[in-house]
C-alpha positions in Angstrom: 0.0 0.0 0.0 1.4 3.4 -1.0 0.7 6.7 0.5 1.2 9.7 -1.7 3.8 12.2 -0.4 4.4 10.3 2.8 7.0 7.8 3.8 4.9 6.4 6.7 1.2 5.6 6.8 -1.1 7.9 8.7 -1.6 7.1 12.3 -5.2 5.9 11.8 -4.0 3.3 9.2 -1.6 1.6 11.7 -3.2 -1.4 13.4 -1.7 -2.4 16.7 -2.9 -5.3 18.9 -4.4 -2.8 21.3 -6.3 -0.8 18.7 -7.6 -4.0 17.0 -8.8 -5.3 20.4 -10.5 -2.0 21.2 -12.2 -1.9 17.8 -13.4 -5.5 18.2 -14.7 -4.7 21.7 -16.6 -1.7 20.5 -18.1 -3.7 17.6 -19.3 -6.5 19.9 -20.7 -4.1 22.4 -22.7 -2.2 19.8 -23.9 -5.4 18.2 -25.0 -6.7 21.6 -26.8 -3.5 22.4 -28.6 -3.7 19.0 -29.8 -7.2 19.7 -31.2 -6.3 23.1 -28.4 -7.9 25.1 -27.5 -4.8 27.0 -24.0 -3.6 27.7 -21.3 -6.2 28.1 -19.6 -6.7 31.4 -16.8 -8.7 29.9 -14.2 -6.8 31.9 -15.7 -7.5 35.3 -17.2 -11.0 35.1 -13.9 -13.0 34.3 -12.2 -11.2 37.2 -15.0 -11.9 39.5 -15.3 -15.5 38.6 -11.5 -15.9 38.9 -11.5 -14.3 42.4 -14.3 -16.6 43.5 -12.4 -19.7 42.2 -9.3 -18.5 44.1 -11.3 -18.1 47.3 -12.8 -21.6 46.9 -9.5 -23.2 46.2 -7.9 -21.4 49.2 -10.8 -22.6 51.5 -10.3 -26.2 50.3 -6.5 -26.0 50.9 -7.1 -24.6 54.4 -9.5 -27.3 55.2 -7.2 -30.1 54.0 -4.3 -28.5 56.0 -6.6 -28.5 59.1 -7.4 -32.2 58.7 -3.8 -33.1 58.0 -2.6 -31.3 61.1 -5.2 -33.0 63.2 -4.1 -36.4 61.9 -0.4 -35.4 62.6 -1.3 -34.5 66.2 -3.1 -37.8 66.7 -0.1 -39.7 65.5 2.3 -37.7 67.5 0.3 -38.2 70.7 0.0 -42.0 70.0 3.7 -42.2 69.4 4.5 -40.3 72.6 2.1 -42.6 74.5 3.8 -45.7 73.0 7.3 -44.6 73.9 6.2 -43.4 77.3 4.8 -46.8 78.3 7.7 -48.9 76.9 10.5 -46.8 78.4 11.3 -47.6 82.0 13.1 -45.1 84.2 13.8 -46.1 87.8 12.2 -43.8 90.3 14.8 -44.4 93.0 18.3 -44.6 91.6 21.2 -46.1 93.6 22.5 -43.9 96.3 26.1 -44.7 95.2 25.5 -43.3 91.7 23.8 -40.1 92.9 26.2 -39.4 95.7 23.1 -39.0 98.0 24.0 -35.4 98.5 21.2 -34.0 96.4 17.7 -33.1 97.6 14.6 -31.8 95.9 14.7 -28.1 96.6 12.5 -26.6 93.9 15.0 -26.2 91.1 13.6 -27.4 87.8 15.8 -26.0 85.0 19.2 -27.1 83.6 20.7 -23.7 84.3 20.1 -24.3 88.0 22.1 -27.5 88.0 25.9 -27.9 88.6 26.5 -31.4 87.1 25.0 -34.2 85.1 24.6 -36.4 88.2 22.6 -33.7 89.9 20.4 -33.1 86.9 19.8 -36.9 86.6 18.8 -37.1 90.3 16.4 -34.2 90.0 14.8 -35.6 86.8 14.2 -39.0 88.4 13.2 -38.0 91.9 11.8 -34.5 91.9 8.3 -33.6 90.4 7.9 -30.8 87.8 11.4 -30.7 86.4 11.8 -29.3 82.9 15.2 -30.7 82.0 14.4 -33.4 79.4 12.9 -31.8 76.3 12.8 -34.9 74.2 11.7 -37.3 77.0 14.5 -39.7 76.5 15.5 -39.9 80.1 18.7 -38.0 79.7 18.5 -34.5 81.3 20.4 -31.3 80.2 21.9 -32.9 77.1 23.2 -29.6 75.7 24.8 -28.4 79.0 25.8 -31.2 81.3 25.0 -34.7 80.0 26.6 -34.7 76.6 
């Protein structure tokens, strides 16, 4: 196509994807209005339906996560109960191994102990101690009983 006296075509003759889309949208809207269909809400409805789908998918994922976490907790409690019943820890250790110089005086944390033997005595004989985080019968594994 040649344009007399010009090297470039006039701006109205250049077709870009945006202008082609706009012309098509205007044509469809005017055709729909002539046929009694009313104005098109093509810009809003796909976004709305996409948002609703995202919310539904998110709700389903949250529900599945909730159920899976509940199952995980049940298994963890069952496993803890199983290991707690099969593990036997003597309540009264030999006096020779403890030194018999320790007594329950209200200390419950590893930072309050001075040795592994003292921590072991407190764990086995004193109520409410918080020195065995993994319940394996060995107290203060990071400080005293390595």
